[in-house]
C-alpha positions as CSV (number, residue, x, y, z in Angstrom):
1,M,90.7,69.3,83.7
2,T,92.8,67.1,85.9
3,E,91.9,66.1,89.2
4,V,93.7,67.6,92.1
5,D,96.5,66.0,93.8
6,A,95.8,65.5,97.4
7,P,96.0,69.2,98.2
8,G,95.7,68.6,102.1
9,F,92.5,68.0,102.8
10,E,92.2,68.3,106.8
11,R,90.2,65.5,108.5
12,L,87.3,67.0,110.4
13,R,85.9,65.9,114.1
14,R,82.8,64.1,113.9
15,S,81.0,66.1,116.1
16,S,81.7,69.6,113.9
17,A,81.9,67.6,110.3
18,A,78.6,68.9,108.8
19,S,79.2,72.7,109.9
20,D,82.9,72.4,109.4
21,A,82.9,70.7,105.9
22,V,81.9,73.9,103.9
23,R,84.2,76.3,105.5
24,S,87.1,73.7,105.1
25,I,86.8,73.6,101.4
26,Q,86.4,77.4,101.1
27,R,89.5,77.6,103.3
28,M,91.3,75.8,100.7
29,I,90.1,77.9,97.8
30,V,91.2,81.0,99.6
31,D,94.3,79.9,100.6
32,G,95.2,78.6,96.9
33,R,94.8,74.9,97.6
34,L,92.1,74.5,95.4
35,R,91.9,76.8,92.2
36,P,89.1,78.0,89.9
37,G,88.0,75.1,87.7
38,Q,90.2,72.3,89.4
39,R,88.4,68.8,89.6
40,L,88.0,67.9,93.2
41,P,88.8,64.0,94.1
42,A,86.0,61.2,93.9
43,E,83.3,61.2,96.2
44,R,84.8,58.2,98.4
45,E,88.4,59.6,98.1
46,L,86.9,63.0,99.3
47,S,85.0,61.6,102.1
48,E,87.8,59.6,103.5
49,M,90.3,62.6,103.3
50,L,87.5,65.1,105.3
51,G,86.9,62.3,107.7
52,I,83.2,62.8,106.9
53,S,80.3,60.1,105.8
54,R,79.7,60.2,102.2
55,P,76.0,61.6,103.0
56,T,77.6,64.6,104.8
57,L,79.8,65.3,101.7
58,R,77.2,65.3,99.2
59,E,75.1,67.9,101.5
60,T,78.4,69.9,101.8
61,I,78.8,69.7,97.9
62,R,75.0,70.6,97.4
63,S,75.6,73.8,99.8
64,L,78.8,75.1,97.9
65,V,76.9,74.6,94.7
66,S,73.9,76.7,95.6
67,L,76.6,79.4,96.6
68,N,78.2,79.3,93.0
69,I,81.5,78.0,94.5
70,L,81.6,74.3,93.2
71,E,79.8,73.2,90.2
72,S,78.6,69.6,89.3
73,R,79.0,68.4,85.8
74,H,77.5,65.3,85.0
75,G,79.3,62.4,84.3
76,A,82.3,64.5,84.8
77,G,82.8,65.1,88.7
78,T,82.6,68.1,90.8
79,F,84.8,71.2,90.2
80,V,85.8,74.8,92.1
81,S,84.0,77.0,89.9
82,S,85.4,80.1,87.9
83,L,84.6,82.0,91.0
84,D,83.7,84.9,89.1
85,T,82.3,87.7,91.3
86,A,79.0,88.1,89.7
87,A,78.1,84.8,90.2
88,L,79.2,84.5,93.8
89,L,77.2,87.2,94.5
90,E,73.7,86.1,93.1
91,P,72.7,84.6,96.6
92,L,73.0,88.1,98.1
93,Q,71.2,89.5,95.0
94,F,68.2,87.2,95.8
95,V,68.4,88.4,99.8
96,M,68.2,92.3,98.3
97,A,65.3,91.2,96.1
98,L,63.6,90.3,99.4
99,N,64.4,92.8,101.5
100,E,63.5,96.5,101.1
101,R,66.3,97.7,103.5
102,T,68.9,96.9,101.7
103,I,68.4,99.5,99.1
104,D,69.0,101.8,101.5
105,E,72.1,100.4,102.7
106,L,73.3,99.9,99.3
107,F,73.1,103.4,98.3
108,E,74.9,104.4,101.7
109,A,77.5,102.2,100.6
110,R,77.7,103.7,97.0
111,L,77.4,107.1,98.8
112,L,80.5,106.7,100.8
113,L,82.5,104.8,98.2
114,E,81.6,106.6,94.8
115,P,81.8,110.3,95.3
116,A,85.6,109.6,96.7
117,L,86.4,107.7,93.5
118,A,85.2,110.7,91.4
119,A,87.2,112.7,93.2
120,L,90.2,110.4,92.8
121,A,89.3,110.2,89.1
122,A,89.4,113.9,88.8
123,R,92.9,114.0,90.2
124,R,94.3,110.9,88.2
125,A,92.5,110.6,84.5
126,G,94.3,111.0,81.8
127,G,92.9,111.8,78.3
128,A,92.1,108.0,77.4
129,D,89.9,107.7,80.7
130,V,87.9,110.8,80.0
131,A,87.4,109.6,75.9
132,A,85.9,106.4,77.4
133,M,83.7,107.6,79.9
134,R,82.5,110.2,76.9
135,A,81.8,107.3,74.6
136,A,80.0,105.8,77.6
137,L,77.5,108.6,78.0
138,D,76.0,107.4,74.6
139,G,75.6,103.8,74.9
140,P,72.5,102.3,73.5
141,D,71.3,100.0,76.4
142,P,71.1,102.9,79.4
143,V,71.5,100.3,82.2
144,A,74.6,99.1,81.0
145,A,75.9,102.3,80.1
146,D,75.2,103.3,83.7
147,T,77.2,100.3,84.9
148,E,80.1,100.8,82.4
149,L,80.5,104.7,83.2
150,H,80.8,104.4,87.2
151,R,83.3,101.6,86.3
152,L,85.5,103.7,84.1
153,I,85.2,106.6,87.0
154,A,86.5,103.9,89.2
155,E,89.2,102.3,87.3
156,A,90.2,105.9,86.8
157,A,90.5,106.7,90.5
158,G,93.6,104.4,90.2
159,N,93.0,102.3,93.4
160,A,92.5,98.4,92.6
161,L,91.0,97.7,95.9
162,L,88.3,100.4,95.5
163,T,87.5,99.7,92.1
164,T,86.7,95.8,93.4
165,M,84.5,96.9,96.5
166,L,82.8,99.3,93.6
167,R,82.3,96.1,91.2
168,T,80.7,94.0,94.2
169,L,78.3,97.1,95.1
170,A,77.2,97.2,91.2
171,T,76.7,93.5,90.9
172,L,74.4,93.7,94.2
173,G,72.6,97.2,92.7
174,A,71.8,95.3,89.3
175,Q,68.4,95.2,90.1
176,S,67.9,98.8,91.7
177,R,69.5,100.3,88.2
178,R,67.0,98.4,86.1
179,L,64.1,99.9,88.5
180,T,65.2,103.2,88.8
181,A,65.8,102.7,84.8
182,A,61.9,102.3,84.1
183,A,60.8,105.4,86.6
184,P,59.4,108.0,84.5
185,G,61.7,111.0,83.6
186,V,64.9,109.1,85.1
187,L,66.9,108.6,82.1
188,P,67.4,112.5,80.6
189,R,68.0,113.6,84.3
190,T,70.8,111.0,84.6
191,A,72.4,111.9,81.3
192,E,72.7,115.4,82.5
193,E,74.4,114.3,86.0
194,H,76.6,111.9,84.4
195,A,77.6,114.4,81.9
196,A,78.4,117.2,84.6
197,I,80.4,114.2,86.5
198,V,82.4,113.7,83.7
199,D,82.9,117.6,83.0
200,A,84.3,117.7,86.3
201,I,86.8,115.1,86.2
202,E,87.9,116.4,82.6
203,R,88.6,119.7,84.3
204,G,90.7,118.3,87.1
205,D,87.7,119.3,89.6
206,A,87.9,117.0,92.4
207,D,85.7,119.0,94.5
208,G,83.0,119.4,91.8
209,A,83.2,115.7,90.6
210,R,82.7,114.6,94.4
211,A,79.8,117.3,94.5
212,A,78.5,116.3,91.3
213,M,78.4,112.5,92.3
214,T,76.9,113.0,95.3
215,A,74.3,114.9,93.9
216,H,73.2,111.8,91.6
217,L,73.4,109.3,94.3
218,E,71.2,111.1,96.4
219,R,68.7,111.4,93.8
220,I,68.8,108.1,91.9
221,A,68.6,106.7,95.8
222,A,65.2,108.6,96.5
223,V,64.2,107.4,93.1
224,A,65.2,103.9,94.0
225,R,63.3,104.1,97.2
226,E,59.8,105.4,95.9
227,S,60.1,102.9,93.2
228,A,60.4,100.2,95.7
229,A,57.6,101.0,97.9
230,P,54.6,98.8,97.8
């Protein structure tokens, strides 16, 4: 990777440098001045560009590395990470593991989003989409198969923004999926419910797909709350 060529770093006021440095680099990533995989300028040069001290810069970089936004490579420098969704959400997954309330919030979000996606999929899915869903029903790893099926339903809905939102929820909910999969009797019932959702999608029954997805998520939410209870 080559070092970026002075992509417009903004000098920061000394009084706010510590708090603004992280936001400044994040803003440069969002607007495309820094891209995934790019190398940041050397420490001395970067601190001068931002108008902050080198200790403040090191603290900034440590913060962004902890958020998986930057990565430090020994002997090579500091780079913008791949910005992969799963990696960026890892800190939030840690928060979810510490806060039982977030399980309720997670399923509230899924119940708002996924029944609508199932209904859209029933209207828009083609034969290849349904075949892929059927194949996912028989996946050898139940947790991976569950995630894959919900992803395929979202993609068949044909709305890229909603699909991205579901991918975020799926990443945050990875631990809850493992938790519920281990509960007695969950996997056979889940398989039946998944099949009912796919059947409705194949029939083009939007209301049936919505109802089947809602019933499935409500039951899984109850199992997740029970499994997480002390």
